[in-house]
Structures are given as C-alpha cells and as structure tokens.
C-alpha positions in Angstrom: -4.9 97.2 -39.6 -4.9 95.3 -42.9 -7.9 93.1 -43.6 -7.2 89.4 -43.8 -7.6 87.5 -47.0 -10.0 84.5 -46.6 -8.6 81.4 -48.2 -11.8 80.4 -49.9 -12.0 83.7 -51.7 -8.3 83.6 -52.7 -8.7 80.0 -54.0 -11.8 81.0 -55.9 -10.1 83.9 -57.6 -7.3 81.6 -58.7 -9.8 79.0 -60.0 -11.6 81.7 -62.1 -8.3 82.8 -63.7 -7.1 79.2 -64.3 -10.5 78.0 -65.7 -11.2 81.1 -67.7 -14.9 81.6 -66.7 -17.0 81.8 -63.5 -19.0 78.7 -64.6 -15.9 76.6 -65.2 -14.5 77.7 -61.9 -17.7 76.7 -60.2 -17.6 73.2 -61.8 -13.9 72.8 -60.7 -14.7 73.9 -57.1 -18.0 72.0 -56.9 -20.0 75.1 -56.0 -22.6 77.2 -57.8 -21.6 80.0 -60.2 -23.4 82.3 -57.8 -21.1 81.3 -55.0 -18.1 82.0 -57.2 -19.4 85.4 -58.1 -20.2 86.3 -54.5 -16.7 85.2 -53.3 -14.9 87.2 -55.9 -17.1 90.3 -55.2 -16.5 89.9 -51.5 -12.7 89.8 -52.1 -12.9 92.9 -54.3 -14.9 94.7 -51.6 -12.4 93.6 -49.0 -9.4 94.8 -51.0 -11.1 97.9 -52.5 -9.8 96.8 -56.0 -11.3 95.5 -59.2 -9.5 92.1 -59.5 -10.8 90.6 -62.7 -11.5 91.8 -66.2 -14.8 90.2 -67.1 -13.6 89.0 -70.5 -13.5 85.6 -72.1 -11.3 84.2 -70.9 -11.3 86.1 -67.6 -8.0 88.0 -67.1 -6.7 89.5 -63.8 -6.3 93.2 -63.5 -2.9 94.5 -62.2 -4.2 94.2 -58.6 -5.8 90.8 -59.4 -2.4 89.6 -60.6 -0.9 90.3 -57.2 -3.5 88.2 -55.5 -3.3 85.4 -58.2 0.4 85.2 -57.7 -0.1 85.1 -53.9 -2.7 82.4 -54.3 -0.5 80.2 -56.5 2.5 80.6 -54.2 0.3 79.7 -51.2 -0.9 76.6 -53.0 2.7 75.6 -53.9 3.8 76.0 -50.3 0.8 74.0 -49.1 1.5 71.1 -51.4 5.2 71.1 -50.4 4.3 71.1 -46.7 1.9 68.1 -47.2 4.6 66.3 -49.2 7.2 66.8 -46.5 4.7 65.5 -43.9 4.1 62.5 -46.0 0.5 63.3 -46.2 0.1 63.9 -49.9 -2.1 60.8 -50.2 -4.6 62.3 -52.6 -2.6 61.1 -55.5 -2.4 64.5 -57.2 1.1 65.0 -58.7 3.1 68.1 -58.0 2.3 70.5 -60.7 4.7 73.2 -61.9 3.7 75.9 -64.5 6.5 77.3 -66.7 6.6 79.9 -69.5 9.0 79.0 -72.3 9.7 80.3 -75.8 9.0 78.1 -78.8 12.7 77.8 -79.9 13.9 76.6 -76.5 11.0 74.2 -76.3 11.9 72.8 -79.7 15.6 72.4 -79.0 17.0 72.2 -75.5 14.3 72.7 -72.9 12.4 69.4 -72.8 15.5 67.2 -71.9 15.8 69.4 -68.7 12.3 68.3 -67.6 13.3 64.6 -67.9 15.9 65.3 -65.1 13.1 66.0 -62.6 10.9 62.9 -62.6 7.6 62.9 -60.6 6.6 66.5 -61.4 3.7 67.4 -63.6 4.5 70.2 -66.0 2.2 72.8 -67.4 4.0 74.6 -70.2 2.9 78.0 -71.6 4.5 78.8 -74.9 5.3 82.5 -75.3 7.8 84.8 -77.0 11.0 85.0 -74.8 10.5 88.8 -74.6 7.0 88.3 -73.1 7.3 85.3 -70.8 8.1 87.5 -67.8 4.7 89.1 -68.1 3.1 85.7 -67.3 5.2 85.7 -64.1 3.9 89.1 -63.2 0.3 88.0 -63.7 0.9 84.9 -61.5 0.0 82.6 -64.4 3.3 80.7 -64.1 5.9 79.9 -61.4 8.9 80.2 -63.6 10.0 81.3 -67.1 12.7 81.2 -69.7 13.0 84.9 -70.6 15.3 87.6 -72.0 14.5 89.8 -69.0 17.5 90.2 -66.8 15.7 92.4 -64.3 13.8 90.2 -61.8 10.0 90.3 -61.7 9.0 91.4 -58.1 9.2 88.4 -55.9 11.4 86.4 -58.3 15.0 85.3 -58.5 17.1 85.3 -61.8 19.8 83.0 -63.1 21.6 83.4 -66.4 21.2 80.5 -68.8 23.3 81.4 -71.8 23.0 82.7 -75.3 20.9 81.2 -78.1 22.5 82.0 -81.5 20.4 82.7 -84.6 21.7 82.6 -88.2 20.3 84.4 -91.2 19.5 81.6 -93.7 17.4 80.8 -96.7 16.8 78.0 -99.2 19.3 78.0 -102.2 16.5 78.5 -104.7 15.1 81.4 -102.7 18.5 83.0 -102.6 18.9 82.7 -106.4 15.4 84.1 -107.0 15.4 87.0 -104.6 18.9 88.0 -103.7 20.8 87.1 -106.9 24.2 88.5 -105.9 22.8 91.9 -104.8 24.2 93.5 -101.6 22.3 92.1 -98.6 21.3 95.5 -97.2 19.6 96.2 -100.5 18.0 92.8 -101.1 16.6 91.8 -97.7 14.3 94.8 -97.2 12.5 93.7 -100.4 12.6 90.0 -100.1 9.8 87.8 -98.6 10.5 86.9 -94.9 9.2 84.3 -92.4 8.3 85.6 -89.0 7.0 83.7 -86.0 4.1 86.0 -85.2 3.3 89.7 -85.1 5.5 90.2 -82.0 8.5 88.7 -83.7 11.1 91.5 -84.3 14.1 89.4 -84.8 14.3 89.6 -88.6 13.7 93.3 -88.5 16.5 93.7 -85.9 18.9 91.9 -88.2 18.0 94.2 -91.2 18.5 97.2 -88.9 21.9 95.9 -88.0 22.7 96.0 -91.8 21.8 99.7 -91.8 18.2 99.4 -93.2 14.8 100.1 -91.6 13.1 96.7 -91.5 12.5 93.4 -93.2 10.3 93.2 -96.3 6.5 93.8 -96.3 5.7 90.3 -97.6 5.7 88.4 -94.3 4.7 84.8 -93.7 3.6 84.2 -90.1 4.5 80.6 -89.0 3.9 80.3 -85.2 5.8 77.1 -84.4 9.6 76.6 -84.3 9.5 73.5 -86.4 7.1 75.1 -88.9 9.2 78.2 -89.1 12.3 76.1 -90.0 10.3 74.1 -92.6 8.9 77.3 -94.2 12.4 78.8 -94.6 13.8 75.5 -96.0 10.8 75.3 -98.4 11.7 78.7 -99.9 8.8 80.8 -98.6 11.2 83.4 -97.3 14.4 84.0 -95.3 14.6 84.0 -91.6 16.7 83.9 -88.4 16.9 80.2 -87.4 18.5 78.8 -84.2 22.0 77.6 -84.9 21.3 74.1 -83.6 18.4 73.8 -86.1 20.1 75.4 -89.0 23.5 73.5 -88.9 22.2 70.1 -90.2 20.4 71.7 -93.1 23.4 73.9 -93.9 25.5 70.8 -94.0 23.0 69.1 -96.3 22.8 72.1 -98.6 19.1 72.6 -98.0 19.9 76.0 -96.5 22.5 78.6 -97.2 24.0 81.2 -94.9 23.1 84.7 -96.1 25.9 86.4 -94.1 28.7 85.5 -91.7 26.8 87.4 -89.0 24.4 86.3 -86.4 22.2 87.5 -83.5 22.2 86.1 -80.0 19.3 86.0 -77.6 20.5 86.0 -74.0 18.2 83.8 -71.9 17.6 83.9 -68.2 15.6 81.6 -65.8 13.3 83.5 -63.5 11.3 81.8 -60.8 9.4 82.6 -57.6 11.5 83.2 -54.4 10.0 80.2 -52.6 11.6 77.6 -50.5 10.0 74.9 -52.7 11.9 71.6 -53.3 10.0 71.2 -56.7 11.1 74.6 -58.0 14.6 74.2 -56.7 15.0 70.8 -58.4 13.6 72.2 -61.7 15.9 75.2 -61.6 19.0 73.0 -61.2 17.9 70.8 -64.1 17.2 73.7 -66.4 20.5 75.5 -65.7 22.5 72.3 -66.0 20.9 71.5 -69.4 21.3 75.0 -70.6 25.0 75.0 -69.7 25.6 72.2 -72.2 23.1 73.4 -74.9 23.6 77.2 -75.0 26.6 79.4 -75.6 28.1 81.0 -72.5 
C-alpha cells in the first residue's frame, strides 16, 4: 500500500522551491524555519527519496521535481475548483507560470497574453531548447519549446517556425568579410551569441561546411540587445526575420547569404482540465498562427 502524501508537507516542499530557501519559505507560510525543515524531512522519509538539493537557491532533485510538479498541479486544480464554485473571494488572481525563449518574448508572445485578461503571468525566460526542462522540474505549467516529444504529463501543440537570417552591419561586412567566400570568412569573424548555450551561429557555419563560428564571441543575453549589438557592428549573428527586416530595409543591416535557419516551436502544457491553461493555449496558438511561418 502506497503512503499518502500530506498536503502540508507537499505545499511546504513547493514553497521551498519557489522561495529558494527554507527561511524564505517559512516567511511565506508564516511558520518557523524549523517547521519547514521538519516537514520536508518527514516527506523525504515518507517517500524514501532525497527531494531537495540544499543549494542556494534550493533546487529539486529528480524525485523532488515529480512532487513539485504534483504540488503545483494540485494547487492549480484547487484554485480552478474554488473559482468554479464562486468562492475565490481571497482576491488572489489566477497565476500561470510559463517558460518562453527571449526571441518569442521580444516579438510575438506578449500579444498572446493580452487575449487572456484576468490571469497573472509569471514568465521564465530560457533558451527554447531548454524550456522543457523547467516543465520536467515542475517550475512552470507551460512552455514555448523546440521539443516535439511531450514531457511526461504534458500535451504538445505545434506553433510554427521562427526564421532566423544571417546578418551584419555594412561596416562590419566591409571590415571582416571583404568579398571573401562566406565559409572562409565567418569562422574567423567576430560573432554575437545570446549566451554560452547558444549554438545557432555555430549551426549556421556548420551548414556552410565549416566547424564553428569564430572564437571572438560577444555574449549579449537579451533579444533586443543582441539585435543592437549586431547593428552596431560588434559581430554577425542570426537574427529573427521579423526583427531583421526593418533594419535590412533601412540599410542598417545586410544579408550575408540568401540562406536561413528555422526554429520549429511547440507549446507544451500540463494535461489538466484547467480553464486558465486552456484559454492561454488557445490564445498562444492563435497568435502564433499569424506571427510564425507554418
């Protein structure tokens, strides 16, 4: 017979993960840090698993992520039930946590949120190749991701393709490319990348038959900043088509090749009968249908 999972212990585990420390969770729950520690320890003993990595901030282990996801789904269903009963009088808005990549956030995603008034959004910015990990850890309820295979307990919808163009400032092109064949020039030229996980520029160079983009890399971890850095001549980069086109028309950017790379995006969310999640999914897919390539 499986042991039951006491709600106070489950909610305490979720609070520790959300708040980042035992002390902060204690303050949020209006109990002592000792009580928080005892509840988590009792849950670990009950499950026979270590549930938290005692780091700063605290992170769930693989087993802990299963229970965090369960706790967050339970809280979502509880709020929906109170709402349907007309008893959500505490005044707390319905909160939905979503992982989304920076380029979607800077271009098409925010208008989707305006289609669902009354929800409170908690957005987690993460690379589109890694947003699904936040779903697995139970940190978010939904994600814009490149992962077509569903995370356990999640449903998947295709959104469309986001096109990226290889571009640079005209003065950069004159200084670093100077008419040389692109496969020879790009591996030596300065490049702008989003962060150390950004492999998009390297993938484009590999498509040209070379190993990787150049060693001189400028890390610019915002979508708008990335575009500004390329337009300023710091390096070349793969820029979303919707951001690049106005600057190409103005002559502030030049297209390095009549080639592109597409990122196929998907919407993954928990398999819950939740009106809030269902409304958000409809808004996101409708907005993506008009903003992304099919």
